[in-house]
PLY file of the C-alpha trace (Angstrom):
ply
format ascii 1.0
element vertex 67
property float x
property float y
property float z
element edge 66
property int vertex1
property int vertex2
end_header
-19.92 -38.04 -23.84
-22.63 -35.83 -25.74
-21.39 -32.77 -28.03
-22.29 -30.26 -25.25
-19.63 -32.09 -22.58
-16.36 -32.43 -25.32
-17.51 -28.64 -25.83
-17.12 -27.72 -22.47
-14.50 -29.54 -21.70
-12.50 -27.94 -24.66
-13.13 -24.43 -23.66
-12.68 -25.55 -19.79
-9.00 -26.57 -20.96
-8.46 -23.84 -23.13
-9.33 -21.36 -19.76
-6.49 -24.05 -17.65
-3.78 -23.01 -20.63
-4.43 -19.57 -19.93
-4.59 -18.96 -16.66
-1.34 -21.06 -16.31
0.42 -18.89 -19.01
-0.60 -15.81 -16.91
0.47 -17.43 -13.63
4.19 -18.66 -15.51
3.84 -14.78 -16.74
3.13 -13.40 -13.15
5.92 -15.79 -11.27
8.92 -14.47 -13.59
8.41 -11.54 -12.63
8.18 -11.88 -9.44
11.36 -13.69 -9.88
12.35 -10.60 -11.20
11.49 -8.25 -9.00
13.06 -10.84 -5.92
15.96 -11.34 -7.71
16.34 -7.12 -8.13
16.31 -6.16 -4.55
18.31 -8.92 -3.66
21.04 -7.15 -5.71
23.99 -5.53 -4.22
23.96 -3.03 -6.78
20.15 -1.95 -5.52
21.31 -1.22 -1.65
24.59 0.57 -3.23
21.50 2.86 -5.25
19.48 2.97 -2.33
22.15 4.42 0.25
25.39 5.72 -1.57
26.10 7.27 0.86
26.25 4.26 3.76
28.83 3.08 0.69
30.88 5.71 0.41
31.61 6.08 4.02
31.69 2.25 4.44
34.53 2.61 1.76
36.76 5.15 3.49
36.91 3.82 6.48
37.75 0.09 4.61
40.61 2.07 2.78
41.58 4.30 6.59
41.85 1.49 8.13
43.64 -1.53 5.95
46.31 1.71 5.36
46.80 1.96 8.67
47.97 -1.69 8.94
50.72 -1.52 6.47
51.87 2.19 8.02
0 1
1 2
2 3
3 4
4 5
5 6
6 7
7 8
8 9
9 10
10 11
11 12
12 13
13 14
14 15
15 16
16 17
17 18
18 19
19 20
20 21
21 22
22 23
23 24
24 25
25 26
26 27
27 28
28 29
29 30
30 31
31 32
32 33
33 34
34 35
35 36
36 37
37 38
38 39
39 40
40 41
41 42
42 43
43 44
44 45
45 46
46 47
47 48
48 49
49 50
50 51
51 52
52 53
53 54
54 55
55 56
56 57
57 58
58 59
59 60
60 61
61 62
62 63
63 64
64 65
65 66
């Protein structure tokens, strides 16, 4: 191998390593975003009245069964 091809190989290795790090970072960010959207807290924060109404209905139903 010539000196020129060796330096080109090293440049390519550095570029590949940098891209792999960028890809890993983007993948972690994607997983974090997906997990936050899939959590129950996300839906409670987005639709609070639905959960309040559902809780009241569930409480009334359970309370009526015991009475």
